[in-house]
C-alpha positions as CSV (number, residue, x, y, z in Angstrom):
1,M,0.0,-101.5,134.5
2,S,1.4,-105.0,133.1
3,S,2.9,-104.9,129.6
4,P,1.2,-106.7,126.9
5,V,2.2,-110.1,126.0
6,L,2.4,-111.4,122.3
7,T,1.6,-115.0,122.0
8,I,2.1,-116.9,118.9
9,T,0.9,-120.7,119.0
10,P,1.6,-123.0,116.2
11,V,-1.6,-124.6,114.9
12,T,-0.9,-128.6,114.7
13,G,-2.7,-131.4,113.1
14,I,-3.4,-129.9,110.1
15,P,-3.4,-132.4,107.4
16,F,-1.6,-132.4,103.8
17,I,-4.2,-130.0,102.0
18,Q,-5.9,-131.1,99.0
19,P,-7.6,-128.9,96.2
20,G,-11.1,-128.3,97.5
21,D,-10.4,-128.8,101.2
22,D,-12.3,-126.2,103.5
23,L,-9.2,-124.4,105.3
24,A,-11.8,-122.7,107.7
25,E,-13.1,-126.0,108.8
26,I,-9.6,-127.6,109.2
27,I,-8.2,-124.8,111.0
28,F,-11.0,-124.3,113.4
29,Q,-10.9,-128.4,114.2
30,S,-7.1,-128.1,114.9
31,L,-8.0,-125.3,117.1
32,T,-10.6,-127.5,119.0
33,R,-8.3,-130.3,119.4
34,M,-5.8,-128.3,120.9
35,N,-8.4,-126.9,123.6
36,L,-7.6,-123.2,122.0
37,D,-11.0,-121.1,121.7
38,L,-11.0,-118.4,119.6
39,V,-11.9,-114.8,121.5
40,D,-12.2,-111.4,120.3
41,G,-8.9,-109.8,118.9
42,D,-7.2,-113.1,118.2
43,I,-5.4,-113.5,114.7
44,L,-5.0,-116.4,112.4
45,V,-1.7,-116.4,110.4
46,V,-1.9,-118.6,107.4
47,T,0.7,-119.5,104.9
48,S,0.0,-118.7,101.2
49,K,1.0,-122.4,100.4
50,I,-1.9,-124.0,102.0
51,V,-4.4,-121.3,100.6
52,S,-3.1,-122.0,97.4
53,K,-3.2,-125.7,97.7
54,A,-6.9,-125.3,98.8
55,E,-7.6,-123.2,95.8
56,G,-6.2,-125.3,93.3
57,R,-3.1,-123.6,92.3
58,Q,-0.6,-126.4,91.5
59,V,0.4,-126.7,88.0
60,N,2.1,-129.5,86.1
61,L,5.2,-128.0,84.2
62,V,4.5,-130.9,81.7
63,E,1.5,-129.0,80.6
64,V,2.9,-125.8,80.2
65,Q,4.0,-124.7,76.6
66,P,6.7,-121.9,77.0
67,S,6.8,-118.8,74.5
68,Q,9.7,-117.2,73.0
69,A,10.1,-114.6,75.4
70,A,9.9,-117.1,78.3
71,I,12.9,-119.2,76.4
72,Q,14.8,-116.2,75.9
73,L,14.4,-115.1,79.6
74,A,15.0,-118.5,80.7
75,G,18.5,-118.7,79.0
76,L,19.5,-115.6,81.0
77,A,18.4,-116.8,84.5
78,G,19.3,-120.7,83.8
79,K,15.9,-121.8,84.7
80,D,13.3,-124.3,83.0
81,P,11.4,-122.2,80.2
82,R,8.3,-123.7,81.4
83,L,8.5,-122.3,84.9
84,V,9.6,-118.8,83.3
85,E,6.3,-118.9,81.4
86,L,4.4,-119.3,84.5
87,I,6.5,-116.2,86.0
88,L,5.8,-114.1,83.2
89,G,2.2,-115.1,83.5
90,E,1.9,-114.1,87.0
91,S,4.1,-110.8,86.8
92,S,3.4,-107.2,85.5
93,L,7.0,-106.2,85.0
94,V,10.5,-108.2,85.0
95,L,12.8,-106.0,87.0
96,R,16.0,-108.0,87.4
97,C,17.4,-111.4,85.9
98,K,20.6,-113.1,87.0
99,A,21.3,-116.7,86.8
100,G,19.0,-118.4,89.4
101,T,16.7,-115.5,90.0
102,I,14.1,-113.2,88.3
103,I,12.9,-110.4,90.1
104,V,9.5,-109.2,89.2
105,E,6.4,-107.0,90.1
106,H,3.9,-109.5,90.7
107,R,0.6,-108.9,89.2
108,L,-0.7,-108.4,93.0
109,G,1.6,-105.2,93.3
110,F,4.6,-106.4,95.5
111,V,7.8,-107.0,94.2
112,C,9.1,-110.6,95.0
113,A,11.6,-113.5,93.3
114,N,10.1,-115.9,90.6
115,A,6.6,-114.4,91.1
116,G,6.4,-116.5,94.4
117,I,6.0,-119.7,92.5
118,D,7.1,-122.7,94.7
119,H,8.7,-126.0,94.3
120,S,9.0,-126.9,97.7
121,N,6.4,-129.4,99.9
122,V,4.3,-129.5,96.1
123,C,3.0,-132.6,95.0
124,G,0.4,-133.4,92.6
125,G,-1.3,-136.9,92.1
126,E,1.0,-139.7,90.9
127,S,3.3,-137.4,88.8
128,Q,7.0,-136.6,89.8
129,T,7.0,-133.9,92.7
130,E,9.7,-131.9,90.6
131,D,7.1,-131.7,87.8
132,W,4.7,-129.8,89.9
133,V,4.8,-126.0,91.2
134,L,2.7,-123.9,93.2
135,L,1.3,-120.3,92.5
136,L,0.5,-117.7,95.1
137,P,-3.4,-117.4,95.6
138,E,-5.2,-116.0,92.8
139,D,-6.3,-113.1,95.3
140,P,-5.2,-113.6,98.6
141,Q,-7.0,-110.5,99.8
142,A,-10.2,-112.1,98.9
143,S,-9.0,-115.5,100.4
144,A,-8.1,-113.8,103.8
145,H,-11.8,-112.0,103.8
146,R,-13.4,-115.6,103.0
147,L,-11.5,-117.1,105.7
148,R,-12.0,-114.9,108.5
149,H,-15.7,-114.7,107.9
150,C,-16.0,-118.4,108.1
151,L,-13.8,-118.4,111.1
152,E,-16.0,-115.7,112.8
153,E,-19.0,-117.6,111.9
154,R,-17.7,-120.8,113.5
155,S,-16.4,-118.8,116.7
156,A,-18.6,-115.9,117.1
157,A,-15.4,-114.0,117.7
158,R,-14.0,-110.7,116.0
159,L,-10.9,-112.0,114.3
160,G,-8.2,-111.1,112.0
161,V,-6.5,-113.1,109.2
162,L,-3.0,-112.7,107.8
163,I,-1.7,-114.8,104.8
164,I,1.9,-114.9,104.5
165,D,4.7,-115.7,102.1
166,S,8.4,-116.1,102.3
167,H,10.3,-113.1,100.8
168,G,13.7,-111.8,100.3
169,R,14.7,-108.3,100.7
170,A,16.6,-105.9,98.7
171,W,19.0,-104.7,101.4
172,R,19.2,-107.7,103.5
173,L,20.2,-111.4,103.1
174,G,17.6,-114.1,104.3
175,T,13.9,-114.5,103.6
176,V,11.2,-113.4,106.0
177,G,7.5,-114.1,106.5
178,M,5.5,-111.2,104.7
179,A,1.9,-110.5,104.4
180,I,0.2,-111.0,100.9
181,G,-3.1,-110.9,102.2
182,L,-5.0,-109.6,105.4
183,S,-8.6,-109.1,106.8
184,G,-9.9,-107.6,109.9
185,M,-6.2,-106.1,110.9
186,P,-4.5,-103.2,110.0
187,G,-1.3,-103.6,107.4
188,L,0.2,-100.1,108.3
189,V,-0.3,-98.3,111.5
190,D,0.3,-94.6,111.3
191,L,2.0,-93.1,114.3
192,R,2.8,-89.7,112.8
193,G,1.6,-87.0,115.4
194,V,2.0,-89.6,118.2
195,P,4.4,-88.3,121.0
196,D,7.3,-89.9,122.1
197,L,8.7,-90.4,125.7
198,F,10.1,-86.7,125.6
199,G,6.8,-85.1,123.8
200,Y,8.4,-84.7,120.4
201,N,5.6,-85.8,118.0
202,L,6.8,-88.3,115.4
203,Q,7.0,-87.1,111.9
204,I,7.4,-89.9,109.5
205,T,6.8,-93.2,111.6
206,Q,4.7,-95.8,109.9
207,V,4.7,-99.3,111.3
208,G,4.3,-102.3,108.9
209,A,2.4,-104.1,111.5
210,A,1.3,-107.0,109.1
211,D,4.8,-107.7,108.1
212,E,6.1,-107.7,111.4
213,L,3.3,-110.1,112.5
214,A,4.0,-112.2,109.5
215,A,7.8,-112.3,110.5
216,A,7.3,-113.3,114.0
217,A,4.8,-116.2,113.1
218,S,7.1,-117.4,110.3
219,L,9.5,-118.3,113.2
220,M,6.8,-120.4,114.5
221,I,5.7,-121.6,111.4
222,G,9.1,-122.6,109.6
223,Q,9.9,-123.1,106.2
224,A,10.7,-126.8,105.6
225,A,9.2,-129.9,107.0
226,E,7.6,-128.7,110.2
227,A,4.2,-129.2,108.9
228,T,2.6,-126.3,111.0
229,P,1.2,-124.1,108.1
230,A,-0.8,-121.9,110.6
231,A,-0.4,-120.0,113.6
232,H,-2.8,-118.6,116.3
233,V,-1.9,-115.0,117.8
234,R,-3.2,-113.4,120.7
235,G,-2.2,-110.0,122.0
236,F,-1.7,-108.2,118.9
237,P,-0.8,-104.7,120.0
238,Y,-2.8,-102.8,117.9
239,A,-6.7,-102.3,117.2
240,L,-8.3,-104.7,114.8
241,R,-9.8,-102.8,111.7
242,D,-10.4,-103.3,108.3
243,G,-7.1,-103.3,106.3
244,S,-5.7,-104.0,103.1
245,L,-2.3,-105.1,101.5
246,R,-2.4,-101.9,99.5
247,E,-1.5,-99.9,102.5
248,L,1.9,-101.6,102.4
249,L,3.0,-101.4,98.9
250,R,5.4,-98.6,97.9
251,T,4.7,-96.8,94.5
252,R,6.9,-97.4,91.6
253,E,7.9,-93.3,92.0
254,E,8.6,-94.0,95.5
255,D,10.6,-97.1,95.1
256,L,14.4,-96.2,95.0
257,F,15.4,-99.9,94.4
258,R,13.9,-100.0,90.9
């Protein structure tokens, strides 16, 4: 029996996304121009950035009035108080603060730096690029569902959709792609009770399959000026099912880094 093959193909030809754009149609047309037909089991990996842009999550810092709490925290972090005001608005808890970085529990439940707010590749109208920042999607889980259903309607295929963002990790240097929203695919794959090569039943192994795929796809999507904010995946080694980001989130009581 042949070994499974995982293929990750950057989706090319996606234009600069504007608020209100139909992401499903744009991605589908790009795949069509690439002569890449969607089939059952395929997964589309999409960056949070183009989802946020389509959903109008750009904010002009000129319009932000910082609170006293934001001003105080900005002094500790060496950041623009207006940006810190947005970070606080997107967070449920500030965990750590040092020069250049504010680590928070995002309102969506995961831990990240600066609430995932991004300066790179963000522009709004005629204003200076540096005045604009981009917040994460309001509800990336719902965004993934909508995108999946629209693509399934166009393709008549059973698909998965994964929305990813670049995160750092408490125990390693460097950012990696991580899942922040998913639909039609597992977040976590539980291998407890599955025998290994020697018949030993695994006791604690649970695979963060969505994060593994997010990191792999991120290698192909890139982080800077690659202009390929989506990737097509074929050969995902686990069965598709309804999944949720919640599967991947560690509770506060279990998080030894807090």
